[in-house]
C-alpha positions in Angstrom: -12.3 -87.4 -67.1 -13.2 -88.8 -70.5 -15.1 -86.9 -73.1 -18.0 -89.3 -72.8 -18.4 -88.8 -69.0 -18.1 -85.0 -69.5 -20.8 -85.0 -72.1 -23.1 -87.0 -69.8 -22.5 -84.5 -67.0 -23.4 -81.6 -69.3 -26.6 -83.4 -70.5 -27.7 -84.0 -66.9 -27.4 -80.2 -66.1 -29.5 -79.1 -69.0 -32.7 -77.0 -68.0 -36.2 -77.0 -69.4 -36.8 -76.4 -73.0 -38.8 -73.4 -74.2 -41.8 -75.7 -75.0 -41.7 -77.2 -71.5 -41.5 -73.7 -69.9 -44.5 -72.5 -72.0 -46.5 -75.5 -71.0 -45.7 -75.0 -67.3 -46.6 -71.3 -67.5 -49.9 -72.1 -69.2 -50.8 -74.6 -66.5 -49.8 -72.1 -63.8 -52.0 -69.4 -65.4 -55.0 -71.8 -65.6 -54.6 -72.7 -61.9 -54.1 -69.0 -60.9 -57.1 -68.0 -62.9 -59.2 -70.6 -61.2 -58.0 -69.4 -57.8 -58.8 -65.7 -58.7 -62.2 -66.6 -60.0 -63.0 -68.5 -56.8 -61.7 -65.6 -54.7 -63.7 -63.1 -56.6 -66.9 -65.1 -56.3 -66.3 -65.7 -52.6 -65.6 -62.0 -52.1 -68.8 -61.0 -54.0 -70.9 -63.5 -52.1 -69.5 -62.2 -48.8 -70.1 -58.6 -49.9 -73.7 -59.4 -50.8 -74.2 -61.2 -47.5 -72.7 -58.2 -45.6 -75.0 -55.8 -47.5 -78.1 -57.9 -46.6 -77.1 -58.0 -43.0 -76.5 -54.3 -43.0 -79.9 -53.6 -44.5 -81.6 -55.6 -41.7 -79.5 -53.9 -39.1 -80.3 -50.4 -40.5 -84.0 -51.1 -40.8 -84.1 -52.4 -37.3 -82.3 -49.4 -36.0 -84.7 -47.0 -37.8 -87.8 -48.8 -36.4 -86.4 -49.0 -32.9 -85.4 -45.4 -32.8 -88.8 -44.1 -34.0 -90.7 -46.8 -32.0 -89.0 -45.7 -28.8 -90.4 -42.2 -29.3 -93.8 -43.4 -30.2 -94.1 -45.6 -27.1 -93.3 -42.6 -25.0 -95.5 -40.1 -26.9 -98.2 -38.3 -24.9 -96.8 -38.7 -21.4 -95.3 -35.6 -19.6 -93.8 -37.0 -16.4 -96.7 -38.1 -14.2 -99.3 -36.5 -16.4 -100.7 -37.4 -19.8 -103.3 -34.7 -19.9 -101.6 -31.7 -21.7 -104.6 -29.4 -21.0 -103.7 -29.5 -17.3 -100.1 -28.3 -18.0 -99.4 -24.6 -18.1 -97.1 -22.8 -20.5 -98.0 -25.2 -23.3 -98.6 -23.5 -26.7 -101.9 -21.6 -26.4 -102.2 -22.1 -22.7 -101.8 -19.8 -19.7 -98.2 -19.2 -18.6 -97.2 -17.5 -15.3 -93.6 -17.2 -16.5 -92.8 -16.5 -20.1 -90.6 -19.0 -21.8 -87.5 -18.0 -23.8 -87.7 -18.0 -27.6 -86.6 -21.2 -29.3 -83.9 -20.6 -31.9 -84.9 -22.2 -35.2 -88.3 -23.2 -34.0 -90.4 -24.7 -36.7 -93.2 -22.2 -36.0 -94.1 -20.1 -33.0 -94.5 -22.3 -30.0 -93.9 -25.6 -32.0 -91.4 -26.9 -29.4 -94.0 -26.7 -26.6 -97.1 -27.6 -28.5 -97.7 -30.6 -26.2 -101.5 -30.8 -26.9 -100.4 -32.1 -30.3 -98.5 -35.1 -28.8 -98.6 -36.8 -32.2 -99.0 -35.3 -35.7 -97.9 -35.9 -39.2 -97.9 -35.0 -42.9 -99.0 -37.4 -45.6 -96.3 -37.3 -48.3 -95.8 -33.6 -47.6 -94.1 -31.4 -45.0 -96.9 -29.9 -42.9 -97.5 -26.1 -43.5 -95.4 -23.8 -41.5 -92.6 -26.3 -40.7 -89.8 -24.0 -41.7 -87.3 -26.1 -39.8 -87.6 -29.0 -42.3 -85.6 -28.3 -45.4 -84.8 -30.4 -48.5 -87.3 -33.1 -47.7 -87.7 -36.0 -50.2 -91.0 -35.6 -52.1 -93.8 -38.2 -51.5 -92.5 -39.2 -48.0 -94.2 -38.7 -44.7 -93.4 -36.5 -41.7 -94.0 -37.8 -38.2 -94.1 -35.5 -35.2 -94.0 -36.7 -31.6 -93.8 -35.0 -28.2 -93.2 -36.3 -24.7 -91.2 -35.8 -21.5 -88.3 -38.1 -20.6 -89.4 -40.7 -18.1 -86.3 -40.2 -16.0 -86.8 -37.4 -13.4 -84.3 -34.5 -13.2 -83.5 -33.3 -9.7 -83.4 -29.6 -9.1 -79.6 -29.5 -8.8 -79.3 -31.1 -12.2 -81.4 -28.6 -14.2 -79.5 -27.0 -17.1 -79.9 -23.5 -18.4 -81.3 -23.4 -21.9 -83.1 -26.8 -21.6 -86.9 -27.0 -21.5 -88.6 -29.2 -18.9 -92.0 -30.2 -17.6 -92.6 -30.2 -13.9 -95.7 -32.3 -13.3 -97.7 -34.8 -11.2 -101.0 -36.5 -11.9 -103.0 -33.3 -11.1 -101.1 -30.6 -13.0 -97.9 -29.4 -14.5 -96.0 -26.5 -16.0 -93.4 -26.2 -18.9 -90.4 -24.2 -17.8 -86.8 -23.5 -19.0 -83.5 -23.8 -17.2 -83.2 -23.7 -13.5 -86.3 -21.6 -12.8 -88.3 -24.5 -11.3 -92.0 -23.5 -10.9 -94.3 -24.4 -8.1 -97.4 -26.5 -9.1 -100.3 -28.0 -7.1 -99.0 -30.7 -4.7 -95.5 -29.5 -5.5 -93.9 -31.3 -2.5 -95.6 -34.6 -3.2 -93.6 -37.7 -4.0 -95.0 -37.9 -7.5 -94.0 -34.4 -8.5 -90.9 -34.3 -10.6 -89.0 -32.5 -13.4 -88.7 -34.1 -16.8 -86.9 -33.0 -20.0 -89.3 -32.1 -22.8 -88.8 -33.7 -26.3 -90.4 -32.4 -29.5 -89.3 -34.3 -32.6 -90.2 -34.5 -36.3 -88.9 -37.4 -38.4 -88.6 -37.0 -42.2 -86.6 -38.1 -45.2 -84.0 -35.6 -46.4 -82.0 -35.6 -49.6 -78.6 -35.3 -47.9 -76.5 -36.7 -45.0 -74.1 -34.5 -43.2 -73.2 -32.7 -46.4 -76.0 -30.7 -47.9 -76.3 -31.4 -51.6 -74.8 -34.9 -51.6 -78.1 -36.4 -52.8 -78.1 -39.3 -50.4 -81.6 -40.0 -49.0 -81.5 -40.1 -45.3 -83.7 -40.4 -42.2 -83.5 -37.2 -40.4 -85.0 -35.6 -37.3 -85.6 -32.0 -36.1 -85.2 -32.0 -32.3 -85.8 -29.6 -29.4 -82.4 -29.4 -27.8 -80.5 -27.3 -25.3 -80.4 -23.6 -26.2 -83.3 -23.8 -26.3 -83.2 -24.5 -30.0 -84.5 -26.8 -32.8 -81.7 -28.8 -34.4 -81.7 -30.8 -37.6 -80.0 -34.2 -37.1 -78.9 -37.1 -39.3 -80.4 -40.4 -37.9 -79.6 -42.9 -40.7 -78.3 -42.5 -44.2 -79.6 -44.4 -47.3 -83.3 -44.4 -46.1 -85.3 -43.7 -49.2 -88.9 -43.7 -48.0 -90.8 -43.4 -44.7 -94.6 -43.8 -44.4 -96.9 -43.7 -41.4 -100.5 -44.7 -40.9 -102.3 -43.7 -37.7 -104.5 -46.1 -35.7 -107.6 -44.1 -34.6 -110.1 -45.0 -32.0 -113.4 -43.9 -33.4 -115.8 -45.1 -30.7 -113.6 -44.1 -27.6 -113.4 -47.7 -26.3 -109.6 -47.6 -26.1 -109.0 -49.9 -29.2 -107.9 -49.0 -32.7 -110.7 -49.1 -35.3 -108.8 -48.1 -38.4 -105.4 -47.2 -39.7 -105.4 -44.1 -42.0 -103.0 -41.6 -43.5 -102.3 -38.3 -41.7 -104.7 -36.3 -43.9 -107.5 -38.7 -43.1 -107.2 -38.6 -39.3 -110.2 -37.0 -37.7 -108.7 -36.5 -34.2 -105.0 -37.0 -33.4 -105.8 -37.2 -29.7 -107.6 -40.4 -30.5 -104.6 -42.0 -32.2 -103.5 -45.0 -30.1 -101.1 -46.7 -32.5 -99.0 -46.1 -35.6 -98.0 -48.4 -38.5 -94.6 -47.6 -39.9 -92.9 -48.5 -43.2 -89.2 -47.8 -43.8 -87.4 -48.5 -47.1 -83.6 -48.7 -46.8 -81.0 -49.3 -49.4 -77.3 -50.3 -49.5 -74.7 -47.6 -49.6 -72.9 -49.2 -52.6 -74.1 -50.6 -55.9 -74.0 -54.2 -56.9 -73.5 -54.8 -60.6 -75.3 -57.5 -62.6 -78.1 -57.5 -60.1 -81.6 -56.7 -61.2 -82.8 -54.3 -58.4 -86.1 -53.2 -60.0 -89.0 -53.8 -57.7 -92.5 -52.7 -56.8 -93.4 -52.0 -53.2 -96.8 -51.4 -51.7 -96.4 -48.9 -48.9 -99.3 -47.4 -46.9 -101.7 -48.3 -49.7 -99.6 -46.8 -52.6 -97.5 -48.6 -55.2 -93.9 -47.4 -55.4 -91.9 -48.6 -58.5 -88.1 -48.7 -58.2 -86.0 -48.9 -61.4 -83.0 -51.1 -61.8 -80.2 -48.9 -60.3 -78.0 -51.6 -58.8 -78.9 -50.7 -55.2 -80.1 -53.6 -53.0 -83.2 -52.6 -50.9 -85.2 -53.8 -47.9 -88.8 -52.8 -46.9 -89.7 -53.3 -43.2 -92.9 -52.5 -41.4 -94.0 -52.4 -37.7 -97.0 -51.4 -35.6 -96.3 -49.4 -32.5 -98.9 -49.1 -29.7 -99.1 -45.8 -27.8 -100.6 -46.7 -24.4 -99.8 -43.2 -23.0 -102.3 -41.7 -25.4 -105.2 -43.5 -23.8 -106.3 -40.9 -21.3 -108.6 -41.0 -18.3 -111.3 -38.4 -17.7 -109.7 -35.0 -17.0 -111.9 -34.2 -14.1 -111.1 -37.5 -12.4 -107.4 -37.0 -13.1 -107.6 -33.6 -11.4 -109.3 -35.0 -8.4 -112.7 -33.5 -9.1 -114.4 -36.7 -10.1 -116.5 -39.0 -7.9 
């Protein structure tokens, strides 16, 4: 091999120069930076989309949960006339009911004459079962019996039921099934009693965590009243009550709880629920003003995305026939 051919071979095997490598690296960094920027933007857009979908889903869940209870409010098996049901709060009772552990007040769990009740931006007086409620948020109380009958063999100790038909009924606990008028009739059944109060608390499952949440105190097996988490990151809950002033079965006005003249004439409820995301979103102006139940609520820019939803729920079970006719004494 000649010196010339050897030199040509060496020249052909020579690598990139330092300048060439730096140019190549710079081009690579620019391309990689563009890819990372596009990835970050796509990820942020996807995250924002997920948050918005989550807000809609959470708001719908809250309204459907409360709405289900409202649509059943006021019916106690085959009877929607609480004054014909024995062992209700303040009524006659052939067999004493057991004490309810953690009851909001004496007889709160069986206060079925108050099928619906509420507090306007406050916890109603005497509700010792509601702790750490968010200020300036409403409380909604509903009572009804499960529409599904419970056969005698399926009665559970510690659970409160209503045995009823269209004529009469009686609240009882456990397996001690009472005898009521027309007790053997096909329309006489046992139904589990529900007493519930919805409110906004300032914690989730960890007291003191400061996360606003939709909560519910509930009459459960024991018998006991239990505080339950329904949905975290619910900041506000407001209710207005549709009242029938002229007893024609239709709503004449929607008013706040403190302006209701007679809760037994409330045939509908208008709900507002304000939900927020569980994570913040930087560089997003989240300040807003919301009009809820006739009041303006200003929200500062705190990086939480929010959604306000509203719904009107009709309560047909609250429209009651004449009690004498229902009891079989009418013409």
